[in-house]
N, C-alpha and C positions, 0 to 999 in steps of 0.2 A: 273640938268640943268633947268634954269628958263623958265617959259612960255614965248612965243614970240621968242624963239631962233630958228635959222635956221641952218641946216647942209646939206651937199651934200653926197649922198650915191651912190657909183658906181653901175651901172646897165647895162643890155643889153636891149635896147628898142625893141619894137615889129618889127621894120624894121631891126633888127640885127646890129644896130649901137651901139657903146659904148656910154654910156651916164652917166649923173649925175642926179639923182632924188633928187629934193629939198624936205626936210622934215622939217615941221614946228611944233614946240612944242606948243600945244594949251593950256595946263594946266600944273600945277606942284604943289607940288613936287611928289605927289602920282599918280599912275595910278589907276583909279576907273572906271570899266565898268560894267554896269548892263544890263542883258538880258531882253528880252520881257517877258510879263506875260506867265507863264507856263500853258498850257491847256491840254497837253498830259500826258501819263503815261510812266514811264521808264520801261525798261526790265531788269530783273535779268540776270547777266552775260555780259551785254553790257559793253564796256570799251572805255576809251578815254585817250589821253595823255595830259599832262600839261607841257609845256616847258617854263622855266622862265630864264630871264637874271639875272646875278648876278654881284654884285659890284666887280670891279677890274679884270674882266675876260671876254674875248670874247666868251668863251664857255658857252652855257646855260646848265642848269640842267633839265633833263627830268624825269618825274614820270608818271606811268600808274595807272589809277584809274579804278577799276572794281566794278560795281554796285551789291550790295547784296540785294537790295530792289527795290520797284517801285515808291517811292515818291521823291519829290524834296529834302527832308531832307536826303534821302539815297544818292542822287547825291552829296550833300555837304559833307556828312560824308566820302564818297569814295574819294573825292578830298582832304580833310584834312588829311586823313590817308595816301594817296599817297605822298603828300607834306611832311608831318611829317616823313615818312619813309626815305626820302632823306635829312632830317635835314633842310628843307626849312621853316623857321619860319617868313619870311618877306613877304609872300604871304598869304592872307586870302580869304576865300570863305564863304559867308553867304547867308542864305535864308531870304529874307525880308518879312514883314507882308503882302505885296501886291502880294505874290507868284511870286516874281522875284528872281534871283540869282545875286549876285555881287561878282566879282573878284577884289581884291585890291593888288597892288604891292606897298609896303611901300616906296620903293626907286624910284618909277617912271619908273621902267623898263618895258619891254615888257613881255607879257604872250601869248604863242601860245597854243591854244586848238584844238585838232583834234579827230574826231571819229576814233576808231580802229575797234570795233565790234558794229554794229547797228548805231543808230543816237542819242546818249545821248546828244551831244552838241546842236543839233538842237532842241531836246525836251526841253532842258533847256532854250531855248529862244535866243540862240546866232546864228546870221546869218550875212551875209554881209550887211544887212540893219540896224543892231544894231549900235547905236551911240558908237564910240570909237573902232569899229572893221574895219579892212581892210585886204586885201589879197595881196600877192606878188607872182609872178610866181615861184619863187625859194623856197617858203615856203609851206609846207603841213599843212593845217589847217587855222584857223582864228587867226589873230594877234590882241590882245587887247592892246591898246597903246594910249598914249597921243600925239604921233607923227602922223601928218596928211601928207599924200603924196601929193606933189605938182606936177608940170609938170616935164618933162624930157628934158634936153638939150642934144642933141646928136651930135656926131662928126663922126669919122671914121667908115665906115661899115666894119664888120668882114668878 
């Protein structure tokens, strides 16, 4: 889907009215989101999920990554092992030279990352303040995406 595209997503607004949230595609064709500079240390045994959209299906694939070390490289290795274990080869995770981590979805889909045990996602530099990250009330975790949420047009109250 080309940059500049718009679509409407069904939603329930904060006032319990049925609504349509306008979503704007800011970039394309890949989704590339880089976290903030890592300043903390990871904890062995902490885990996180990576849920990715897939071509031709409304059902995302979910992988769970568990840290076996305390470095940013260990975070990336855990992510790649979890994704590879599910046959997901179109999402890449890299450690950059400036001590940041980048998630890339080759087809421009969404990636949802969520802490399961501890706070490895936060330690990796991903928060709601990170460019390319948003949250939605019905999603657990952070959504890494090229789609930017616009306003909500509401109608009938439930």
